[in-house]
N, C-alpha and C positions, 0 to 999 in steps of 0.2 A: 504493500500500499504506499503510495506516495506521500509525501509531506503535505502536499496541497489536499488532497483527499482526507488525510488526518485533520487538517485545519478546518475543512468544511464540516466535517463531522462533529469536531468540537464545538463550533460554532453552533450547528444546528442542535445539539445537546443543551448548549448554553440557552438558546432561546427556549426549546422545551421546558427548561427549569423556570425560565422568567414567567411564561405564561401559565404556569400551573398554580394551583390554589396555594395559600388562600388570596394571593394579590395578582391573580393572573390578568384581570383587566388593567391595572396599573403597570404591570409588566409590558403588555403590548402597547400601551400608550408610550412608554417610555422607548420602546423597540421602534415605535414609527418615529418618534421624535429624534432619536439619535441615529437613524440610518441603518439600524441592523436589520430591521424587515425588509428593507430595500437590497441589501447584501444577500439575503438568503432567497428572496423570490425572483431577483433579477433587477439589475440596474435599469432604471427607465420605466418599470412598471407602474410604480406609484406616481411618477411625474406625469405618464402618459394616460393614466387611468381616467374613465369617465366619471362624471359628477355622481351619478347613481352608485358606482362601485365605490367611490371615496365616502358617501353618505353611510353606505351599509358598514364599511370598515369603522367609520367613528361610531356608530351604534355599538358594533361588535367591541370595540375598544372600552366602550363605558359598561358593557353588559356581559362580558366573557364568562364572569364568575357564575352566572346561571347555567353555563354549560356544564356537562359531564367533566370530571376531574382528569380523565385519561387525556394524555398528549395527543394521541392520534386523532381524537375527536376535535381537539382544539385546532389542531393544524388543519383538519378538514373545513373547519369553520371558517379559517382565515383564507385558506386557499380557493374556496369556493366564492369568494368575493370578486374574483378577477378572471380574466380570460382563461378558458379552458385549456385552449392550446398552449398559452404561455405557461399556465401552472403545470401542465404536464411536463414541460421542459424543466422547471423549477424542481419538482419531485424528481426526476431522474438525475439531476444534477446534486440533490442533496444527500444521496448515498444512503437512504433509509435502508433497513433490511428488505429483503424480497418482498416478504408477506405483507409489510406496512405499505411499501411502494405500491404494490398491487391493490391494495384495499384504498388507498388515496386516488389513484388513477381511476379506479372503478367509480368512487365517490364523486369525481369531477365529472365523468361521463354519463353516469346513469340516475344519480340521485334525483335530479330534476325529472326524470320519466316516472318515478313512482307516484307523482302527483296526478298522473293520467290513468293510474291503473283503477278500473272501475268494477271489474268483475273478477269472480274467483278464478276464471279460466286465465285471463290477463295476468293476475298475481301469480298463478302457479307456472305459467310460462316464463314470467320475468325471474322467479327463483331458481328455475332450471337454468336459465341462462347465466345469472350471476353467482348463485349458490347461496345456501342458507345464511352462513356467516356474513357475507358482504351485504346480502338484503338487510338483515338485522342492523348491521352498521349504518346503512343509508337511511332505514327508517328512524333510528336514533337522531340522526342528523336532521332529518326533516323535523322532528318533535323538538329539538333544540332551537332550530331556526324559527319555529312557531312561537316558542316563549320568548327568544331573544328579540325577534322583530315585530312582536305582537301581531302575527298573521293568523287569519281565520283558516282554518283548513279542517273541515269535517271528514275528509278522506281519510285521515290518519285513523280516526275512530272507526271508519268502515272497513279499513284495512285489517285492524286489531280484531273485530268481529269476524271477518274473512278466515283470518288465521286461527282463530279460536275454532271455528267450525271445521276448518281443514283437519286440525290436529284432533278434536274429538271424534272424527269420522275416520281417523287414520289413514287418510288419503296421501299417497305416495307423491313425494317431492323430489326424491333423489334416487339415483341407480341402486343405493345400497338398500332402499325400502322395497324394491321388486321382489316378487315371489320366486325370481329365478336369478341365479347368478352366472358367471362366466363358465363355471365347471358344469353346471347343468346344460348350458348350450354346446359344451364339447362334448358331453355324454350323448347328446342327440344328433352329433355330427353337423350342428349349425355353423360351427367355426372351430378352427384349430387353436394353436397356442396364440395365433393373433388374429385379429379381425372380429373378436367379441364386443370391444367397446362400442362402436358404432351401432351394433344391433341392440345392445343394451339401451344406448341413448334412445333408439328408435321406439324401443318398448315402453320406454318411459314416457315417451311422447304419446303412445296409445293409452296408458292408465291416465295421464294428466287429463285428456278428454273424458274417459270413462273409468273410474277408479274400480268399478266393479270387475273390470278384466284382470285385476292384480291377482290372478290366481295361475299357479304354475302350468298347468296344462294347457290353458288359454293361451299363455304367453308363449309356451314352446311351440305351439301351432303358428301363432302370429310370427315368431321368429322364423319359422320355416318358409312361411310366405314372403317374409322381408327378403330373406336369403335368395329367394327365386325371382323376386320382383322388387329390387330396391326401390322402384318408383312409389311403392306404399307409402315411404316415408314422406314424400311430398303431399300425398293424400291426407295423411294425418295431420300435417302441418296446415293443409287447408281448413280441415275441421276445426282448428284452433279458433279461426277468425268466423265461423259461422255463428 
């Protein structure tokens, strides 16, 4: 690791400490005033920011202590005030660990999309794409933004209701929750040592549309059909939007 990268990591960790409780809001204000934030997110970002972006940053700097205490949430809240493309570059240059980097990038790209999830099928499809953990991270970001920026968002409670219903009914959202796994597919000759992942993903599409099909024999039959006619994957995806 070069001295330059070590310096960036030290600066990033120093900032993470500054914005942590109990005086995170004051720390963010100081980081803005001293130019520390500019050094971290990119020279010229603050200077060229739109008024709406700066207004939101000012509110965040006053009310950051309403946010969750974990540094990754506070980083996400700050980064989301600016251009997604610029902040993606900033995240990649700040040398977070891979998991944190992936989570922050996803929060930049997908958090706004959860505001448009209106149905159970849309929510399940979104979670399949982003994963349980990252969905919950983004949902928590949305909740914190509601509190910090005094936003009205009834869809937050709607998503919570839908998730409770999904859990209560045991509806699968991940490949691991399917009634079959790679070994089952291999035993039936659906796939060999490779090639099982895409079929399992396709089977998850099937049960996302109709959870009642999450039965081993039904899924094994569906897997054989998918193997013989991969176009069935497209048919299942079309069913998502009906």
